[in-house]
mmCIF file as gemmi writes it, N, C-alpha and C atoms, coordinates in Angstrom:
data_model
loop_
_atom_site.group_PDB
_atom_site.id
_atom_site.type_symbol
_atom_site.label_atom_id
_atom_site.label_alt_id
_atom_site.label_comp_id
_atom_site.label_asym_id
_atom_site.label_entity_id
_atom_site.label_seq_id
_atom_site.pdbx_PDB_ins_code
_atom_site.Cartn_x
_atom_site.Cartn_y
_atom_site.Cartn_z
_atom_site.occupancy
_atom_site.B_iso_or_equiv
_atom_site.pdbx_formal_charge
_atom_site.auth_seq_id
_atom_site.auth_asym_id
_atom_site.pdbx_PDB_model_num
ATOM 1 N N . MET Axp A 1 ? -19.322 -20.83 27.389 1 0 ? 1 A 1
ATOM 2 C CA . MET Axp A 1 ? -19.436 -19.404 27.152 1 0 ? 1 A 1
ATOM 3 C C . MET Axp A 1 ? -18.079 -18.723 27.327 1 0 ? 1 A 1
ATOM 4 N N . LYS Axp A 2 ? -17.32 -19.175 28.303 1 0 ? 2 A 1
ATOM 5 C CA . LYS Axp A 2 ? -16.023 -18.584 28.573 1 0 ? 2 A 1
ATOM 6 C C . LYS Axp A 2 ? -15.045 -18.883 27.432 1 0 ? 2 A 1
ATOM 7 N N . LYS Axp A 3 ? -15.154 -20.069 26.813 1 0 ? 3 A 1
ATOM 8 C CA . LYS Axp A 3 ? -14.265 -20.44 25.724 1 0 ? 3 A 1
ATOM 9 C C . LYS Axp A 3 ? -14.553 -19.609 24.469 1 0 ? 3 A 1
ATOM 10 N N . ILE Axp A 4 ? -15.817 -19.337 24.217 1 0 ? 4 A 1
ATOM 11 C CA . ILE Axp A 4 ? -16.187 -18.539 23.052 1 0 ? 4 A 1
ATOM 12 C C . ILE Axp A 4 ? -15.657 -17.112 23.205 1 0 ? 4 A 1
ATOM 13 N N . PHE Axp A 5 ? -15.783 -16.551 24.401 1 0 ? 5 A 1
ATOM 14 C CA . PHE Axp A 5 ? -15.276 -15.204 24.658 1 0 ? 5 A 1
ATOM 15 C C . PHE Axp A 5 ? -13.765 -15.17 24.503 1 0 ? 5 A 1
ATOM 16 N N . LEU Axp A 6 ? -13.074 -16.166 25.031 1 0 ? 6 A 1
ATOM 17 C CA . LEU Axp A 6 ? -11.616 -16.214 24.939 1 0 ? 6 A 1
ATOM 18 C C . LEU Axp A 6 ? -11.169 -16.384 23.489 1 0 ? 6 A 1
ATOM 19 N N . ALA Axp A 7 ? -11.85 -17.234 22.72 1 0 ? 7 A 1
ATOM 20 C CA . ALA Axp A 7 ? -11.509 -17.429 21.312 1 0 ? 7 A 1
ATOM 21 C C . ALA Axp A 7 ? -11.756 -16.148 20.518 1 0 ? 7 A 1
ATOM 22 N N . SER Axp A 8 ? -12.825 -15.448 20.799 1 0 ? 8 A 1
ATOM 23 C CA . SER Axp A 8 ? -13.116 -14.183 20.12 1 0 ? 8 A 1
ATOM 24 C C . SER Axp A 8 ? -12.063 -13.132 20.44 1 0 ? 8 A 1
ATOM 25 N N . LEU Axp A 9 ? -11.65 -13.072 21.682 1 0 ? 9 A 1
ATOM 26 C CA . LEU Axp A 9 ? -10.633 -12.114 22.102 1 0 ? 9 A 1
ATOM 27 C C . LEU Axp A 9 ? -9.303 -12.397 21.411 1 0 ? 9 A 1
ATOM 28 N N . VAL Axp A 10 ? -8.926 -13.645 21.341 1 0 ? 10 A 1
ATOM 29 C CA . VAL Axp A 10 ? -7.678 -14.023 20.667 1 0 ? 10 A 1
ATOM 30 C C . VAL Axp A 10 ? -7.756 -13.683 19.186 1 0 ? 10 A 1
ATOM 31 N N . LEU Axp A 11 ? -8.892 -13.925 18.558 1 0 ? 11 A 1
ATOM 32 C CA . LEU Axp A 11 ? -9.074 -13.607 17.15 1 0 ? 11 A 1
ATOM 33 C C . LEU Axp A 11 ? -8.959 -12.108 16.893 1 0 ? 11 A 1
ATOM 34 N N . VAL Axp A 12 ? -9.528 -11.301 17.742 1 0 ? 12 A 1
ATOM 35 C CA . VAL Axp A 12 ? -9.447 -9.838 17.594 1 0 ? 12 A 1
ATOM 36 C C . VAL Axp A 12 ? -8.005 -9.361 17.777 1 0 ? 12 A 1
ATOM 37 N N . ILE Axp A 13 ? -7.299 -9.913 18.745 1 0 ? 13 A 1
ATOM 38 C CA . ILE Axp A 13 ? -5.91 -9.507 18.998 1 0 ? 13 A 1
ATOM 39 C C . ILE Axp A 13 ? -5.017 -9.884 17.824 1 0 ? 13 A 1
ATOM 40 N N . ILE Axp A 14 ? -5.163 -11.092 17.313 1 0 ? 14 A 1
ATOM 41 C CA . ILE Axp A 14 ? -4.343 -11.526 16.184 1 0 ? 14 A 1
ATOM 42 C C . ILE Axp A 14 ? -4.667 -10.714 14.936 1 0 ? 14 A 1
ATOM 43 N N . SER Axp A 15 ? -5.938 -10.446 14.686 1 0 ? 15 A 1
ATOM 44 C CA . SER Axp A 15 ? -6.341 -9.661 13.515 1 0 ? 15 A 1
ATOM 45 C C . SER Axp A 15 ? -5.79 -8.237 13.582 1 0 ? 15 A 1
ATOM 46 N N . SER Axp A 16 ? -5.865 -7.618 14.737 1 0 ? 16 A 1
ATOM 47 C CA . SER Axp A 16 ? -5.342 -6.257 14.857 1 0 ? 16 A 1
ATOM 48 C C . SER Axp A 16 ? -3.822 -6.244 14.703 1 0 ? 16 A 1
ATOM 49 N N . GLY Axp A 17 ? -3.154 -7.277 15.174 1 0 ? 17 A 1
ATOM 50 C CA . GLY Axp A 17 ? -1.705 -7.369 14.992 1 0 ? 17 A 1
ATOM 51 C C . GLY Axp A 17 ? -1.323 -7.513 13.531 1 0 ? 17 A 1
ATOM 52 N N . VAL Axp A 18 ? -2.068 -8.322 12.795 1 0 ? 18 A 1
ATOM 53 C CA . VAL Axp A 18 ? -1.788 -8.513 11.372 1 0 ? 18 A 1
ATOM 54 C C . VAL Axp A 18 ? -2.043 -7.217 10.599 1 0 ? 18 A 1
ATOM 55 N N . ILE Axp A 19 ? -3.126 -6.542 10.882 1 0 ? 19 A 1
ATOM 56 C CA . ILE Axp A 19 ? -3.433 -5.285 10.193 1 0 ? 19 A 1
ATOM 57 C C . ILE Axp A 19 ? -2.381 -4.223 10.498 1 0 ? 19 A 1
ATOM 58 N N . THR Axp A 20 ? -1.938 -4.146 11.736 1 0 ? 20 A 1
ATOM 59 C CA . THR Axp A 20 ? -0.89 -3.196 12.109 1 0 ? 20 A 1
ATOM 60 C C . THR Axp A 20 ? 0.405 -3.508 11.377 1 0 ? 20 A 1
ATOM 61 N N . TYR Axp A 21 ? 0.774 -4.781 11.289 1 0 ? 21 A 1
ATOM 62 C CA . TYR Axp A 21 ? 1.99 -5.183 10.583 1 0 ? 21 A 1
ATOM 63 C C . TYR Axp A 21 ? 1.92 -4.796 9.105 1 0 ? 21 A 1
ATOM 64 N N . ILE Axp A 22 ? 0.766 -4.99 8.482 1 0 ? 22 A 1
ATOM 65 C CA . ILE Axp A 22 ? 0.612 -4.646 7.066 1 0 ? 22 A 1
ATOM 66 C C . ILE Axp A 22 ? 0.79 -3.15 6.856 1 0 ? 22 A 1
ATOM 67 N N . PHE Axp A 23 ? 0.191 -2.319 7.706 1 0 ? 23 A 1
ATOM 68 C CA . PHE Axp A 23 ? 0.324 -0.871 7.553 1 0 ? 23 A 1
ATOM 69 C C . PHE Axp A 23 ? 1.754 -0.394 7.805 1 0 ? 23 A 1
ATOM 70 N N . ILE Axp A 24 ? 2.453 -1.007 8.757 1 0 ? 24 A 1
ATOM 71 C CA . ILE Axp A 24 ? 3.82 -0.579 9.059 1 0 ? 24 A 1
ATOM 72 C C . ILE Axp A 24 ? 4.785 -1.013 7.96 1 0 ? 24 A 1
ATOM 73 N N . SER Axp A 25 ? 4.63 -2.231 7.445 1 0 ? 25 A 1
ATOM 74 C CA . SER Axp A 25 ? 5.573 -2.739 6.457 1 0 ? 25 A 1
ATOM 75 C C . SER Axp A 25 ? 5.298 -2.227 5.048 1 0 ? 25 A 1
ATOM 76 N N . ASN Axp A 26 ? 4.165 -1.619 4.8 1 0 ? 26 A 1
ATOM 77 C CA . ASN Axp A 26 ? 3.789 -1.141 3.475 1 0 ? 26 A 1
ATOM 78 C C . ASN Axp A 26 ? 3.848 0.381 3.414 1 0 ? 26 A 1
ATOM 79 N N . ASP Axp A 27 ? 4.979 0.952 3.801 1 0 ? 27 A 1
ATOM 80 C CA . ASP Axp A 27 ? 5.082 2.407 3.876 1 0 ? 27 A 1
ATOM 81 C C . ASP Axp A 27 ? 5.567 3.054 2.576 1 0 ? 27 A 1
ATOM 82 N N . HIS Axp A 28 ? 6.016 2.286 1.607 1 0 ? 28 A 1
ATOM 83 C CA . HIS Axp A 28 ? 6.495 2.785 0.315 1 0 ? 28 A 1
ATOM 84 C C . HIS Axp A 28 ? 7.6 3.825 0.478 1 0 ? 28 A 1
ATOM 85 N N . SER Axp A 29 ? 8.485 3.639 1.439 1 0 ? 29 A 1
ATOM 86 C CA . SER Axp A 29 ? 9.561 4.604 1.644 1 0 ? 29 A 1
ATOM 87 C C . SER Axp A 29 ? 10.613 4.535 0.544 1 0 ? 29 A 1
ATOM 88 N N . GLU Axp A 30 ? 10.702 3.417 -0.174 1 0 ? 30 A 1
ATOM 89 C CA . GLU Axp A 30 ? 11.686 3.27 -1.239 1 0 ? 30 A 1
ATOM 90 C C . GLU Axp A 30 ? 11.094 3.559 -2.621 1 0 ? 30 A 1
ATOM 91 N N . CYS Axp A 31 ? 9.892 4.073 -2.667 1 0 ? 31 A 1
ATOM 92 C CA . CYS Axp A 31 ? 9.211 4.314 -3.941 1 0 ? 31 A 1
ATOM 93 C C . CYS Axp A 31 ? 9.434 5.736 -4.428 1 0 ? 31 A 1
ATOM 94 N N . ASP Axp A 32 ? 9.218 5.914 -5.734 1 0 ? 32 A 1
ATOM 95 C CA . ASP Axp A 32 ? 9.386 7.225 -6.343 1 0 ? 32 A 1
ATOM 96 C C . ASP Axp A 32 ? 8.341 7.376 -7.447 1 0 ? 32 A 1
ATOM 97 N N . THR Axp A 33 ? 8.071 8.594 -7.83 1 0 ? 33 A 1
ATOM 98 C CA . THR Axp A 33 ? 7.148 8.87 -8.926 1 0 ? 33 A 1
ATOM 99 C C . THR Axp A 33 ? 7.917 9.557 -10.043 1 0 ? 33 A 1
ATOM 100 N N . LYS Axp A 34 ? 7.845 8.982 -11.244 1 0 ? 34 A 1
ATOM 101 C CA . LYS Axp A 34 ? 8.542 9.538 -12.405 1 0 ? 34 A 1
ATOM 102 C C . LYS Axp A 34 ? 7.516 10.226 -13.298 1 0 ? 34 A 1
ATOM 103 N N . LYS Axp A 35 ? 7.808 11.474 -13.687 1 0 ? 35 A 1
ATOM 104 C CA . LYS Axp A 35 ? 6.91 12.235 -14.558 1 0 ? 35 A 1
ATOM 105 C C . LYS Axp A 35 ? 7.539 12.355 -15.939 1 0 ? 35 A 1
ATOM 106 N N . GLU Axp A 36 ? 6.74 12.057 -16.963 1 0 ? 36 A 1
ATOM 107 C CA . GLU Axp A 36 ? 7.17 12.22 -18.34 1 0 ? 36 A 1
ATOM 108 C C . GLU Axp A 36 ? 6.239 13.232 -19 1 0 ? 36 A 1
ATOM 109 N N . VAL Axp A 37 ? 6.815 14.251 -19.604 1 0 ? 37 A 1
ATOM 110 C CA . VAL Axp A 37 ? 6.031 15.284 -20.275 1 0 ? 37 A 1
ATOM 111 C C . VAL Axp A 37 ? 6.277 15.159 -21.769 1 0 ? 37 A 1
ATOM 112 N N . SER Axp A 38 ? 5.189 15.086 -22.528 1 0 ? 38 A 1
ATOM 113 C CA . SER Axp A 38 ? 5.3 15.047 -23.992 1 0 ? 38 A 1
ATOM 114 C C . SER Axp A 38 ? 4.227 15.97 -24.57 1 0 ? 38 A 1
ATOM 115 N N . TYR Axp A 39 ? 4.361 16.245 -25.847 1 0 ? 39 A 1
ATOM 116 C CA . TYR Axp A 39 ? 3.42 17.151 -26.51 1 0 ? 39 A 1
ATOM 117 C C . TYR Axp A 39 ? 2.72 16.402 -27.643 1 0 ? 39 A 1
ATOM 118 N N . GLY Axp A 40 ? 1.429 16.578 -27.728 1 0 ? 40 A 1
ATOM 119 C CA . GLY Axp A 40 ? 0.615 15.917 -28.746 1 0 ? 40 A 1
ATOM 120 C C . GLY Axp A 40 ? 0.715 16.595 -30.094 1 0 ? 40 A 1
ATOM 121 N N . ALA Axp A 41 ? -0.042 16.058 -31.053 1 0 ? 41 A 1
ATOM 122 C CA . ALA Axp A 41 ? -0.012 16.569 -32.424 1 0 ? 41 A 1
ATOM 123 C C . ALA Axp A 41 ? -0.551 17.995 -32.51 1 0 ? 41 A 1
ATOM 124 N N . ASN Axp A 42 ? -1.501 18.347 -31.648 1 0 ? 42 A 1
ATOM 125 C CA . ASN Axp A 42 ? -2.074 19.695 -31.667 1 0 ? 42 A 1
ATOM 126 C C . ASN Axp A 42 ? -1.355 20.661 -30.742 1 0 ? 42 A 1
ATOM 127 N N . GLY Axp A 43 ? -0.264 20.22 -30.114 1 0 ? 43 A 1
ATOM 128 C CA . GLY Axp A 43 ? 0.508 21.083 -29.229 1 0 ? 43 A 1
ATOM 129 C C . GLY Axp A 43 ? 0.087 21.007 -27.771 1 0 ? 43 A 1
ATOM 130 N N . GLU Axp A 44 ? -0.867 20.111 -27.424 1 0 ? 44 A 1
ATOM 131 C CA . GLU Axp A 44 ? -1.286 19.996 -26.032 1 0 ? 44 A 1
ATOM 132 C C . GLU Axp A 44 ? -0.217 19.253 -25.22 1 0 ? 44 A 1
ATOM 133 N N . LYS Axp A 45 ? -0.115 19.641 -23.986 1 0 ? 45 A 1
ATOM 134 C CA . LYS Axp A 45 ? 0.879 19.072 -23.078 1 0 ? 45 A 1
ATOM 135 C C . LYS Axp A 45 ? 0.299 17.817 -22.427 1 0 ? 45 A 1
ATOM 136 N N . ILE Axp A 46 ? 1.004 16.697 -22.534 1 0 ? 46 A 1
ATOM 137 C CA . ILE Axp A 46 ? 0.563 15.422 -21.974 1 0 ? 46 A 1
ATOM 138 C C . ILE Axp A 46 ? 1.554 15.025 -20.888 1 0 ? 46 A 1
ATOM 139 N N . THR Axp A 47 ? 1.051 14.861 -19.652 1 0 ? 47 A 1
ATOM 140 C CA . THR Axp A 47 ? 1.886 14.475 -18.526 1 0 ? 47 A 1
ATOM 141 C C . THR Axp A 47 ? 1.516 13.059 -18.094 1 0 ? 47 A 1
ATOM 142 N N . LYS Axp A 48 ? 2.519 12.213 -17.968 1 0 ? 48 A 1
ATOM 143 C CA . LYS Axp A 48 ? 2.303 10.822 -17.566 1 0 ? 48 A 1
ATOM 144 C C . LYS Axp A 48 ? 3.128 10.556 -16.31 1 0 ? 48 A 1
ATOM 145 N N . GLU Axp A 49 ? 2.464 10.093 -15.243 1 0 ? 49 A 1
ATOM 146 C CA . GLU Axp A 49 ? 3.149 9.772 -13.992 1 0 ? 49 A 1
ATOM 147 C C . GLU Axp A 49 ? 3.233 8.26 -13.84 1 0 ? 49 A 1
ATOM 148 N N . THR Axp A 50 ? 4.422 7.762 -13.496 1 0 ? 50 A 1
ATOM 149 C CA . THR Axp A 50 ? 4.643 6.34 -13.303 1 0 ? 50 A 1
ATOM 150 C C . THR Axp A 50 ? 5.155 6.109 -11.893 1 0 ? 50 A 1
ATOM 151 N N . HIS Axp A 51 ? 4.54 5.177 -11.187 1 0 ? 51 A 1
ATOM 152 C CA . HIS Axp A 51 ? 4.938 4.829 -9.821 1 0 ? 51 A 1
ATOM 153 C C . HIS Axp A 51 ? 6.022 3.752 -9.901 1 0 ? 51 A 1
ATOM 154 N N . ILE Axp A 52 ? 7.227 4.083 -9.465 1 0 ? 52 A 1
ATOM 155 C CA . ILE Axp A 52 ? 8.348 3.147 -9.499 1 0 ? 52 A 1
ATOM 156 C C . ILE Axp A 52 ? 8.634 2.739 -8.063 1 0 ? 52 A 1
ATOM 157 N N . CYS Axp A 53 ? 8.552 1.443 -7.791 1 0 ? 53 A 1
ATOM 158 C CA . CYS Axp A 53 ? 8.732 0.954 -6.428 1 0 ? 53 A 1
ATOM 159 C C . CYS Axp A 53 ? 9.756 -0.173 -6.408 1 0 ? 53 A 1
ATOM 160 N N . LYS Axp A 54 ? 10.69 -0.11 -5.468 1 0 ? 54 A 1
ATOM 161 C CA . LYS Axp A 54 ? 11.729 -1.122 -5.343 1 0 ? 54 A 1
ATOM 162 C C . LYS Axp A 54 ? 11.323 -2.241 -4.384 1 0 ? 54 A 1
ATOM 163 N N . GLU Axp A 55 ? 10.191 -2.085 -3.723 1 0 ? 55 A 1
ATOM 164 C CA . GLU Axp A 55 ? 9.739 -3.114 -2.792 1 0 ? 55 A 1
ATOM 165 C C . GLU Axp A 55 ? 9.237 -4.325 -3.552 1 0 ? 55 A 1
ATOM 166 N N . LYS Axp A 56 ? 9.468 -5.517 -2.982 1 0 ? 56 A 1
ATOM 167 C CA . LYS Axp A 56 ? 9.042 -6.745 -3.646 1 0 ? 56 A 1
ATOM 168 C C . LYS Axp A 56 ? 7.536 -6.891 -3.655 1 0 ? 56 A 1
ATOM 169 N N . PHE Axp A 57 ? 6.892 -6.588 -2.543 1 0 ? 57 A 1
ATOM 170 C CA . PHE Axp A 57 ? 5.464 -6.806 -2.411 1 0 ? 57 A 1
ATOM 171 C C . PHE Axp A 57 ? 4.76 -5.491 -2.111 1 0 ? 57 A 1
ATOM 172 N N . SER Axp A 58 ? 3.588 -5.328 -2.653 1 0 ? 58 A 1
ATOM 173 C CA . SER Axp A 58 ? 2.77 -4.173 -2.367 1 0 ? 58 A 1
ATOM 174 C C . SER Axp A 58 ? 1.445 -4.681 -1.823 1 0 ? 58 A 1
ATOM 175 N N . LEU Axp A 59 ? 1.236 -4.497 -0.537 1 0 ? 59 A 1
ATOM 176 C CA . LEU Axp A 59 ? 0.023 -5.031 0.079 1 0 ? 59 A 1
ATOM 177 C C . LEU Axp A 59 ? -1.081 -3.999 0.087 1 0 ? 59 A 1
């Protein structure tokens, strides 16, 4: 019973550490949003937003 409790505790600690690391490292501080505005055939305004990110991985 003591081993199961200890294994569960270790699993919870490791899982919370991994989740915290993912949230801290995935802050998108080097990212930017580019807006392109164009006009359609009937004169309506069309706005297109593109997410530009310099980070290698997006978790």
